[in-house]
C-alpha positions in Angstrom: 217.5 311.2 98.7 214.4 309.7 100.3 212.3 311.6 97.2 214.3 308.6 94.7 213.5 306.1 97.5 210.4 306.4 97.6 209.7 307.0 93.4 207.9 304.3 92.0 209.7 303.9 88.6 207.8 302.2 85.5 208.3 299.1 83.6 209.4 300.5 80.7 212.0 303.0 82.7 213.2 299.2 84.4 213.3 297.4 81.3 215.8 300.4 79.3 217.9 300.2 82.7 218.3 296.9 82.1 219.0 296.5 78.7 221.6 299.1 78.6 223.2 297.8 81.5 223.1 293.8 79.2 224.8 296.2 77.0 227.5 297.6 79.8 227.8 294.0 81.4 228.8 292.1 77.4 231.1 295.0 76.5 233.2 294.8 80.3 233.1 290.9 79.7 236.6 291.7 78.6 238.2 293.1 81.1 236.1 291.4 84.3 235.1 287.4 84.5 231.1 287.1 85.3 230.3 283.7 86.6 226.8 282.9 85.6 226.0 281.6 88.8 226.1 285.2 89.8 223.5 286.8 87.8 220.5 283.3 88.4 220.9 284.7 91.6 220.3 287.7 91.5 217.5 287.8 88.7 216.0 285.6 91.5 215.9 289.1 93.6 215.2 290.5 91.1 211.7 288.5 91.2 211.1 288.5 94.8 211.7 292.2 94.9 210.1 293.6 91.9 207.0 293.3 92.9 207.3 297.2 95.1 209.1 299.4 91.9 211.4 301.0 94.0 215.0 302.3 94.6 215.7 298.8 95.3 214.0 297.2 92.6 215.4 300.2 89.6 219.3 299.1 91.0 218.9 295.1 91.0 217.8 296.0 88.0 221.3 297.4 87.1 223.3 294.4 88.6 221.4 291.7 86.8 221.9 293.5 83.4 225.3 293.8 83.8 225.9 290.1 85.1 223.9 288.7 82.3 225.5 290.4 79.5 228.9 289.7 80.9 227.9 286.1 81.4 227.3 285.9 78.0 230.5 287.9 77.0 232.2 285.8 78.7 230.5 282.6 77.1 231.3 284.8 73.7 235.3 286.0 74.6 235.8 281.9 75.0 234.9 281.2 71.6 236.5 284.1 69.9 239.3 282.7 71.9 239.4 279.6 70.0 
């Protein structure tokens, strides 16, 4: 676990994980309700922590991607219900 925590992830890996998380968040919007302000708050934290490029950044990329995808999916589900 120490080795994974000390590993420095490439930007391309972080972008790929973020994009996959957004897609999962959009799909999860059918089941769970997401709030946009959570995505904004976690995005700010992601920008602050992103310089270290460690395990925390990878986990934050997943969290931010899920929240942004979920917020976007909720907007789509609201328009679809109308």
